[in-house]
C-alpha positions in Angstrom: 9.5 -12.5 16.7 10.8 -9.1 15.2 11.2 -10.7 11.9 7.6 -12.1 11.7 6.4 -8.6 12.6 8.4 -6.9 9.9 6.7 -9.6 7.5 3.4 -8.8 8.7 3.8 -4.9 8.5 5.2 -6.0 4.7 2.2 -7.9 3.7 -0.2 -5.1 5.4 1.2 -2.4 3.2 1.1 -4.6 0.3 -2.6 -5.6 0.9 -3.5 -1.9 1.5 -1.7 -0.8 -1.7 -3.7 -3.4 -3.9 -6.8 -2.5 -2.1 -6.5 1.1 -3.0 -5.5 0.5 -6.9 -8.4 -1.8 -6.9 -11.0 1.1 -5.5 -9.0 3.6 -8.0 -10.3 1.6 -11.0 -13.9 2.0 -10.0 -13.6 5.6 -8.8 -15.7 8.1 -10.6 -14.5 11.2 -9.3 -10.8 12.5 -10.3 -10.4 13.6 -7.1 -11.0 10.5 -5.3 -9.0 8.8 -8.1 -5.9 11.0 -7.2 -6.2 10.4 -3.4 -6.5 6.7 -3.8 -3.3 6.6 -6.1 -1.4 8.8 -3.3 -2.5 6.2 -0.7 -1.2 3.4 -3.2 1.9 4.9 -3.9 2.5 5.8 -0.1 2.1 1.9 0.7 4.0 0.8 -1.9 7.0 2.9 -0.6 6.4 1.6 2.7 6.5 -2.1 1.7 9.7 -1.2 -0.2 11.4 0.3 2.6 10.4 -2.4 5.0 11.6 -5.0 2.2 15.1 -3.4 2.8 14.8 -4.2 6.5 14.0 -7.9 6.1 
């Protein structure tokens, strides 16, 4: 049960990372691109951290 929750969290963060990267490509404003990039980096870091728990 716990392992499946960890896998779900891992996939969730990867999904949000990819989603923010796609939004970043279409963003017009530099400020928005910067915020989306920060979010993508955060979710990538969380996914890597969770991957080490698995």
